[in-house]
C-alpha positions as CSV (number, residue, x, y, z in Angstrom):
1,M,20.1,37.9,-43.8
2,T,18.9,40.1,-46.4
3,S,19.4,43.8,-45.6
4,L,18.2,46.9,-47.0
5,V,19.2,50.6,-47.3
6,I,17.1,53.5,-47.8
7,Q,18.8,56.5,-49.1
8,T,16.9,59.1,-51.0
9,A,18.8,62.4,-50.3
10,F,20.9,63.9,-52.5
11,L,23.4,62.5,-55.4
12,G,26.2,63.3,-53.0
13,D,24.8,61.6,-50.2
14,V,24.3,58.1,-52.3
15,V,28.0,58.1,-53.2
16,L,29.1,58.9,-49.9
17,T,26.6,55.8,-48.7
18,T,29.0,53.3,-51.0
19,P,31.6,52.7,-48.1
20,L,28.1,51.3,-45.7
21,L,26.8,49.2,-48.8
22,D,30.5,47.7,-49.0
23,A,30.8,46.8,-45.1
24,L,27.2,45.6,-45.2
25,A,28.0,43.4,-48.0
26,T,31.1,41.8,-46.5
27,R,29.2,40.7,-43.5
28,H,25.6,39.7,-44.8
29,G,26.0,39.7,-48.6
30,P,25.2,42.1,-51.3
31,V,22.5,44.9,-50.2
32,D,19.4,46.4,-51.8
33,I,18.7,50.1,-52.0
34,V,15.9,52.2,-51.9
35,T,17.2,55.5,-53.8
36,T,15.9,58.1,-56.2
37,P,15.9,57.3,-59.8
38,G,18.6,59.9,-60.7
39,A,20.9,58.2,-58.2
40,A,19.7,54.6,-59.3
41,A,22.6,54.3,-61.9
42,L,25.4,55.5,-59.4
43,V,24.8,51.9,-57.5
44,E,23.1,49.7,-59.9
45,T,26.5,48.2,-61.3
46,H,27.9,48.2,-57.7
47,P,29.1,44.7,-56.7
48,A,27.8,45.6,-52.9
49,V,24.3,45.9,-54.5
50,R,21.9,43.2,-55.5
51,R,19.0,45.2,-56.4
52,V,17.9,48.8,-56.5
53,I,14.5,49.9,-56.2
54,P,14.0,53.4,-57.7
55,Y,11.4,55.9,-55.7
56,D,10.6,58.6,-57.6
57,K,9.2,60.8,-54.4
58,R,9.2,64.3,-56.5
59,G,7.5,62.3,-59.5
60,A,5.8,59.3,-60.4
61,D,5.8,58.1,-56.8
62,R,4.9,61.4,-55.2
63,G,2.2,61.2,-52.4
64,L,0.3,58.3,-50.8
65,A,-0.2,56.4,-53.6
66,G,3.0,56.1,-54.6
67,L,4.1,55.0,-50.8
68,I,1.8,52.4,-50.2
69,R,3.3,51.2,-54.0
70,L,6.7,51.1,-52.6
71,V,5.4,49.3,-49.1
72,R,4.2,46.9,-51.1
73,T,7.5,46.0,-52.9
74,L,9.5,46.2,-49.5
75,R,7.1,43.5,-47.7
76,A,7.4,41.4,-50.7
77,G,11.4,41.3,-50.2
78,R,10.9,40.0,-46.4
79,Y,14.0,41.8,-45.5
80,D,15.6,41.0,-41.8
81,V,17.2,44.7,-41.4
82,A,16.5,48.3,-42.8
83,Y,19.4,50.9,-42.3
84,L,18.1,54.1,-42.7
85,P,21.2,56.9,-43.1
86,H,18.6,59.5,-44.3
87,R,17.1,61.2,-41.3
88,S,13.5,61.7,-42.9
89,L,10.2,60.6,-41.7
90,R,9.4,59.4,-44.9
91,S,12.7,56.8,-44.8
92,A,11.8,55.7,-41.5
93,A,8.0,55.3,-42.2
94,L,8.6,52.8,-45.4
95,A,10.6,50.7,-43.2
96,W,8.0,50.4,-40.4
97,L,5.0,50.1,-42.4
98,A,6.9,47.3,-44.8
99,G,7.3,45.6,-41.4
100,I,10.7,45.2,-41.6
101,P,11.5,43.8,-38.1
102,Q,15.0,45.3,-37.6
103,R,15.5,49.2,-38.5
104,V,18.4,50.9,-37.7
105,G,18.7,54.6,-37.9
106,F,20.4,57.6,-36.0
107,Q,19.2,58.7,-32.8
108,D,18.7,62.3,-34.2
109,G,16.2,60.8,-36.6
110,W,12.5,59.3,-36.3
111,R,13.5,57.3,-32.8
112,S,10.0,55.8,-32.4
113,L,10.2,54.4,-35.8
114,Y,13.4,52.5,-35.4
115,T,14.0,49.4,-33.5
116,E,17.7,50.3,-32.5
117,G,18.9,54.2,-32.8
118,R,22.6,54.6,-32.9
119,G,24.7,58.0,-32.4
120,R,25.6,60.1,-35.0
121,A,28.9,62.0,-34.4
122,R,28.7,65.4,-34.6
123,Q,32.3,65.9,-35.8
124,G,34.0,63.7,-38.5
125,H,33.5,62.8,-42.0
126,E,29.9,61.7,-43.4
127,I,31.3,58.3,-44.3
128,D,32.7,57.4,-41.0
129,R,29.0,58.6,-39.6
130,L,27.6,56.3,-42.0
131,L,29.8,53.1,-41.4
132,A,28.9,53.5,-37.4
133,L,25.3,53.3,-38.2
134,G,26.2,49.8,-40.0
135,G,27.6,48.8,-36.7
136,G,31.3,47.9,-38.1
137,S,34.6,50.0,-37.7
138,A,35.4,52.7,-39.6
139,P,38.6,51.9,-41.9
140,H,41.0,54.6,-42.0
141,H,40.1,57.4,-44.3
142,A,37.5,55.3,-46.0
143,R,36.7,56.5,-49.8
144,P,33.7,56.3,-51.6
145,S,33.2,54.1,-54.8
146,L,31.9,53.8,-58.3
147,H,31.7,50.9,-61.1
148,L,32.0,52.1,-64.3
149,T,31.4,50.3,-67.3
150,V,33.1,49.6,-70.4
151,A,30.3,51.3,-72.2
152,D,30.5,54.1,-69.8
153,R,34.5,54.5,-70.8
154,A,33.4,54.5,-74.4
155,A,30.8,57.3,-74.3
156,T,33.4,59.8,-72.5
157,E,36.2,58.7,-74.9
158,Q,33.8,59.5,-77.8
159,F,32.8,62.7,-76.2
160,L,36.2,64.1,-75.7
161,Q,37.5,63.1,-79.2
162,A,34.3,64.6,-80.6
163,H,35.6,68.0,-78.8
164,G,39.2,67.6,-79.8
165,V,40.1,67.1,-75.9
166,Q,43.3,65.4,-75.1
167,E,44.7,64.6,-71.9
168,P,45.6,66.1,-69.7
169,F,42.7,68.3,-69.0
170,V,41.1,70.2,-66.3
171,A,37.6,69.6,-65.0
172,L,35.7,72.4,-63.7
173,A,32.4,71.7,-61.9
174,P,30.6,75.6,-61.7
175,G,27.2,74.4,-60.8
176,S,25.2,73.5,-57.6
177,I,21.7,73.5,-56.7
178,W,22.4,76.1,-53.8
179,G,23.2,79.3,-55.2
180,S,25.3,80.6,-52.5
181,K,27.7,77.6,-53.1
182,R,28.7,78.7,-56.5
183,W,32.3,80.2,-56.6
184,P,31.7,83.2,-59.5
185,Y,34.9,82.9,-61.2
186,Y,35.1,79.6,-63.2
187,R,35.2,81.6,-66.5
188,E,38.2,83.4,-65.3
189,L,39.7,80.8,-64.0
190,A,39.1,78.5,-67.3
191,Q,40.6,81.5,-69.7
192,R,43.8,81.4,-67.2
193,L,44.0,77.7,-67.1
194,A,43.5,77.4,-71.0
195,Q,47.0,78.6,-71.6
196,H,48.3,75.4,-70.5
197,V,45.9,72.8,-70.6
198,A,42.2,71.9,-72.0
199,I,39.1,72.4,-69.8
200,V,35.9,70.5,-69.5
201,T,32.8,71.5,-67.8
202,V,30.8,68.6,-66.1
203,G,27.5,68.8,-64.3
204,G,24.0,67.9,-65.0
205,P,21.6,69.4,-67.7
206,E,20.8,72.2,-64.8
207,D,24.5,73.4,-65.2
208,A,24.3,73.6,-68.9
209,A,24.4,77.2,-69.0
210,L,27.1,78.1,-66.8
211,G,29.0,75.6,-68.3
212,E,28.6,77.1,-71.5
213,Q,29.4,80.7,-70.0
214,V,32.8,78.9,-69.0
215,V,33.4,77.7,-72.3
216,Q,32.4,80.6,-74.5
217,G,35.3,82.4,-72.4
218,V,37.7,80.3,-73.4
219,E,37.0,80.1,-77.0
220,G,37.9,83.6,-77.5
221,G,41.5,82.9,-76.6
222,G,44.2,81.2,-78.6
223,A,43.6,78.9,-81.6
224,A,45.1,76.0,-79.3
225,W,43.2,76.6,-76.8
226,R,40.3,73.8,-76.2
227,A,37.1,73.7,-74.1
228,A,34.4,71.5,-74.0
229,N,30.9,71.5,-72.2
230,A,29.6,68.0,-70.9
231,C,27.1,69.6,-68.5
232,G,23.9,67.6,-69.0
233,R,25.6,65.7,-72.1
234,L,26.9,62.9,-70.1
235,S,24.9,60.6,-68.0
236,L,26.2,60.4,-64.2
237,R,28.6,57.5,-64.8
238,Q,30.3,58.8,-67.9
239,S,30.5,62.3,-65.8
240,A,32.3,60.2,-63.1
241,E,34.7,58.7,-65.6
242,L,35.3,62.4,-67.5
243,I,36.6,63.3,-63.8
244,R,38.5,60.0,-63.5
245,R,40.6,60.7,-66.4
246,A,41.0,64.9,-65.4
247,A,44.0,65.7,-64.0
248,V,42.2,67.7,-61.3
249,L,38.7,68.6,-61.0
250,V,37.7,72.2,-59.3
251,T,34.7,72.2,-57.7
252,N,32.0,73.7,-55.4
253,D,30.7,71.7,-52.4
254,S,28.5,69.7,-54.8
255,A,28.0,66.2,-56.1
256,P,30.9,66.4,-58.5
257,L,33.3,66.9,-55.4
258,H,32.0,63.1,-54.2
259,L,31.9,61.7,-57.7
260,A,36.2,62.5,-57.7
261,Q,36.4,61.2,-54.2
262,A,35.3,57.8,-55.6
263,V,37.4,57.9,-58.8
264,D,40.5,59.0,-56.9
265,T,40.9,62.7,-59.0
266,P,42.8,65.1,-57.4
267,T,40.2,68.0,-56.2
268,V,40.0,71.4,-55.3
269,A,37.0,72.2,-53.4
270,I,36.1,75.7,-53.0
271,F,33.5,76.0,-50.2
272,G,31.8,79.0,-49.3
273,S,28.2,79.1,-47.4
274,T,29.2,75.8,-45.8
275,V,32.0,74.3,-44.3
276,P,34.3,71.1,-44.6
277,A,33.6,70.8,-40.8
278,F,29.8,69.6,-41.7
279,G,31.6,66.4,-42.8
280,F,31.4,66.5,-46.3
281,G,34.7,67.7,-47.4
282,P,37.0,65.9,-49.7
283,R,39.8,63.4,-47.7
284,G,42.2,62.3,-50.5
285,P,46.0,62.9,-49.8
286,R,46.4,65.5,-52.8
287,D,43.1,67.3,-52.0
288,V,43.2,71.1,-51.4
289,V,39.8,72.9,-49.7
290,V,39.7,76.6,-50.5
291,E,37.5,79.0,-48.1
292,L,37.6,82.2,-46.7
293,V,38.3,81.3,-42.6
294,G,37.4,84.1,-40.2
295,L,34.2,85.4,-41.9
296,S,31.6,85.5,-39.0
297,C,28.6,84.9,-41.2
298,R,29.9,81.5,-42.4
299,P,28.4,78.7,-42.4
300,C,24.9,80.4,-42.8
301,S,23.1,77.0,-43.1
302,A,23.6,73.4,-43.3
303,H,23.0,73.1,-46.9
304,G,23.7,76.6,-48.3
305,P,20.9,78.9,-49.1
306,P,19.8,79.7,-52.5
307,V,21.3,83.5,-52.3
308,C,23.6,85.2,-49.7
309,P,21.1,86.0,-46.3
310,L,23.3,89.1,-46.4
311,G,23.5,90.0,-50.0
312,H,27.2,90.5,-50.2
313,H,28.1,86.5,-51.0
314,R,31.7,87.4,-49.8
315,C,32.3,83.7,-48.6
316,M,32.8,83.3,-52.6
317,R,33.4,86.7,-54.1
318,D,36.3,87.2,-51.8
319,I,38.4,84.3,-53.2
320,D,40.1,85.5,-56.0
321,V,41.4,83.3,-59.1
322,E,45.2,83.1,-57.5
323,R,44.0,81.7,-55.0
324,V,42.4,78.8,-56.7
325,L,45.2,78.3,-59.0
326,A,47.6,78.0,-56.3
327,A,45.5,75.5,-54.9
328,I,45.6,73.5,-58.1
329,A,49.6,73.8,-58.3
330,A,49.4,72.2,-54.6
331,T,47.8,69.2,-55.9
332,G,50.8,68.7,-58.0
333,A,48.6,67.4,-60.5
334,L,49.7,69.7,-63.2
335,K,53.4,71.0,-63.8
336,S,52.5,74.3,-64.6
337,T,49.3,76.7,-64.5
């Protein structure tokens, strides 16, 4: 049986789909996956994946012409079954137009375009929900996985050496495409941590300015303080390797959180406008969630809006540096902070 997974959501969603890829490959052999060009690198080296089909839905493949090109590609693949974890009309239409005979999606998606709709649990972790889509039993506390190459490790090592950073170091991920998810005190946290350990910021090119603000705050400290801004300077897999080598990652509710889960790095996850109960929190034994419990206005949306709808952003501003330092200590990743 030839299986196809269509997952063109955010980077973190693609990482969280890897346990489903593993489960399907165990039963039917390696699968093909349609995903965004940005996420393709995360799964192209994965042993559960036979072929990655990039779909630049907001760029080169935008519009009807791009959709038709991809439909033709999928028809040529002669897939027996398509799994549709992303509950979008476009994903459902792709599988339907490609004539894939078995199309499995969630019942709260585009049910009329599926041949089989499966229930999506309102509670629990997203990984478990995605595994249920595949029809198998979910392993207890299944974790995502990434497969990093020798070249990824070499490039990351070269970056760290070039910036004089040695282990142990703390990775900080200050960015998020949703502004209300950003904790505003990473610079102050870095200044406190840099007295004891090196700091590396991690994220995409869009996070470079945030990362530089953090590093500049450290550079004015003691001569022995070390900090480097890796935002936009490493590839996605290299960033995952950087996180793997970190003693601990401090992050917002964003893609680096899921990269850390895939490489088994202790994580302090700061949640503001969203909540872990949505199913996207960390689940490792040494992970710690920091959030402001009891604030009546949170969560304010499924993804977190660009800015606080009420203007005060208390869900993040009221979480102070001391509390995050305590969470880092609770992971046991560092002897002292």
